[in-house]
N, C-alpha and C positions, 0 to 999 in steps of 0.2 A: 743711953741713947743707942739706937740700932746702928749696926755697921753698914747698913744700906747707904749708898751715896748717889743713887740715881733712881728716879721714878720713871716707869715706862707706862704709857697709855696706848693700848692697841684695841683693835676691834674692826669689824667689817665696815665697808663704806657706808656713809650717811648715818653714823651713830653719834656724831657730835664729839669726836675725840679732841679736836682743836679747842672747842669751847671749854671742856673740862680742864685741859692742859693749861689754858690761859688763866682760868679761875684759880687753879692751884699755884701757878707761877706767881700770880699777883699776891696771894696770901703768904707764900713761902719765900718771896724774893728770889724767884727762880728764873731760869732761861730755858727756852724750848729748842730742842734739836729735832728737826723733821726726819722721819723715817719713811719718806715717800719718794718713790723712784722717778716721779714726774715733776714734783715741785722744785727739783733742782734747776729746772729749765726756765730761762727768762721768756717772757712774752706768752706763756702758757698759764694763765691765771684762772679763768673760769672753768675750763675743762678739767683742770687738776684739783680744783677745790681749795685753792690757797686761802681764801677767806681772810685776806690780810687785814680787813677792817676789824676782825675779831681780836686782833692782838693788842687792842687798846681798851683799857678799862678806866673810865673817868679820864683823867689827864695823863695816865701812866701808860706808856708804850712798853709792852713786854718784849724783851730781846728774843730774837729767834735766829736759828742757824740752819744752813743747808737748804735754803730757799733762794731761788733766783741767783744761782752761782755760776751757771754756764749757759752758753748759747745752744739752742736746739740742734744746730748743725754738728755739735761735738758729741763725742761718746762719753757716757758715764756708766760705770759698772759697780757691782757690789764691792769690788776691791777699793775703788775710789771712795765709796760710801764709808767703808769701815775705817779707812785712813782718815777721812774728814771727820767722822764721828769721834774718833779718839782725840783728834786735835781740839774739837769743840768741847768735848767732855772735860778734857784736861784744863782748858782755858776757863771754863765756867767754875770748875771745882777750885782752881787756884785763886779765883776771885771771891771764894767763899759764898758762892751762890748755889742754888739747888738746880742741878740739871734734870730736865724732864724730856725724855725721848718719846715722841708722839708720831704715830703713823700706822699704816696698814699694809706696807709692802713686806710680804712674808720673808723673802730671802734676805732683805736688809735687816729685819728684826732678828732672824735666826743667826745671821753672821756675828752679831754682837752678843745675843743672849746665850748662844752656845759656843762663843769664842772660837769661830773657825779661823784657821790659818789659810789665807787666800793668796793665790798666785796673781802676779801682775803680768798679763800676757797681752801683747799688742795685737790690734786687729790684723787679720790676714784676708785682704780683699779677694784674692784668688780662691781661697778655701770657701769664703762666704758665697761667692758666685756659684761655685759647684753645689754647695749645700742648698742654696735657694731653690734649685730645681727639684729637690727631693720632697717627698710627702712627709707629713708629720710622723707617720708610722715608721717610715724608713729612717728618719732622724732619730726617733726613740730607740730603734734597734741598734743603730750605729753608736749612740751614746752609751747604751747598755753594755756594748762590747768594750768600749774604751774605759768606762768607769762604772763597774758593777755596783759599787757602794754608794749609790745616789742617796743624798740626804734630803732632797727637796723635790718630791714627785709632782708638786703643783706646777713647777716650771715645764713639765712635759706637755702642757697644754699650749705653750706659747712658742711659736716657731723661732722668733728672734732669740729668745733665751736658750732654746735648744741649740741653735747654731753657735751661740756664744759659749755654751757649756762644752760643745764638741771642740771648738777652737781652743779652749783652755786645756781640755783633756788631751788634745793632739800635739800641744806645743812641747818642744824638747827642752825648753828653759823653764818649765813650770815649777821647778824647785825654787825659783826666785819668788820671795814673799815679802810681806811688809818688813822693812829693815829692822834688825834686832834692836837697834838703839831706840827706834820709835816705840816698839812694844815695851821695852825695859823702862823707858823714861816716863811713860804715862801711868798715872794712878789707875789701878785695876777697877773697873766698874763692878759694883755689887748691887744688883737690881731688885726693885720691888715692882711687880708687874700688876697693873690694873687693866681689866678687859671690860669693854662695854658691849652689851648685847641687848636685843629687843626680841619680843615674840615675833615670829615670822611675818604675820599679817601687818603688824605695826611697822616693821622694817620695810616691807614692800611699799606701804603708803609713803614712808619717808623717802625712799629711793625715787619713786615716781614723781612726787611733789618737787623734790630737789632738781630732777632732770628738767621739769617744766620751767622752774625758776631760772635755771642756767640757760635754757634756750631763749626764754624771754629776756634774759639779762645780757644777751649778745654773744652767745657761744659760737654761732655760725660766723659772725663777723670776726671773732678771734681766729678761727681757722682760716678764713679768707686772708687775714693779715699775715699769718704764718706762711701761706702760699706766696704772698707778695714778697716776703722776705727771702724766698728761695727754698723753702722747705717743700720737697716733692710730695706728691700724693703717696708715693711708695713709702716714704719715711713716715708720713702721717699714720699709715697702717700700724706702725710699731709703737706709736705714742699712746696707745690705750684705746678703749672702746669709743669714747666720745669723739676723738679725732678720726678714728677709723670710719665710723658710720657717717659722720658729717662730710668727710672727704668723699665718700661714695655718693652722698646726696649732691654735693657740688659738682660731681662728674656726671650727674643725671643717671646714675646707676640705680638710685632709689628715689621714690617719691617722698615728700615730707612725711606722710602718714606711715609709710613703710619704714623710713629711717627711724622715726620715733618709736614705733612698736618693736622693731628689731633691737634697737639700742637699749630700750627699757628692759626688754627680756634678757639681753646679754649682761646688763648690770646686775640684775637679780641673780643670774647664774654665777657671776663673779663673786657676789656676796656670799653665796653658799660655799664656793671654793675657799674663800678666805676663812670661814669658820672651820672648814675641814682642816685647813693648814694650822690654825691655832690649836685644834685638838691634837694634831701631830706634834706641835711644840710641847704640849702637856705630856704626851706619851714619852717624849724624849727627856723629860725631867724639868721642864720650865713650869714653875708654879704661877698660875694666873688666878688672881682674885677677881671674880666676875661681879660686875655691877649690873643690876637689872635696869637698864636705861642710863641716861646721863645723870647719875645720882651723886651730886657733889657732897651731900651730907654723909652718905655711906662711905664715899671715898675718904673723907676726912676721918671718920671713925676707924676705918681700916688702918690708915696711916698712924693714928694715935695709938692703936693697939700694938703696932710694930715699933713704936718709939720713934717714928720718923717726924711726927708733928712737933713743933716747938713747944716748950713748957709754957703753961699759962701762968 
């Protein structure tokens, strides 16, 4: 049998990662760990694509981890993700189940696939207020001076993550990392990575159709409920494209048609950036076995080839 002890399923948005993960978990007696930076938040279901109904096959509910674990008012970072991933992975492996890491958040995936040591740095509200006033380009230049050895250039497109990266790079206590006993006591993950991709035109149709389904399924109402719970429009800007553009629509900054067109276009661009990031992972030595579409049979054959599939 292979020494692999965890399967990873990654890919750009709207490729059906959850469905494949659930199918494999059902057959392999596995449990799923989410690698999605927004699915950790409660009350954010439609916009984050949790698709919780997909976690049931027949009468069997597939266990899942790192979904619905914190309130949207709280902070959650890649440090917290890696800590929680290690705990979930260890728990699943100790129960002799098969861990399956599934998601598309690049920095989360990279933190475990390339085993980064991450600092735990508390938020600095005053620093954040000062940095908020700066442009994206000014923030990029500042971060470049503080940390020339950047490993994740994709995050240079996101103001919130830029500010967080500067916050970490500026902190005098950044030598504080995951406690040594946590790293030492956990079984070391050995990954087999499956990637899902589609031809560009097919993926474009999938993205647009899924957006329409989410809007028809109550996405605007979900955002209204978040606002009623005390989540500000300013914070909604940071929760990703769906929440950002619907927030602007609800503030009458965009018409319905403008909101849909701009949001749809932004998701397509985001999908391209995800694929660029996955190619970055490959250049850094992460081996990704690509599936052309959500191809369960090919995934099974690859797992059999690597000795990961159970003996028949």
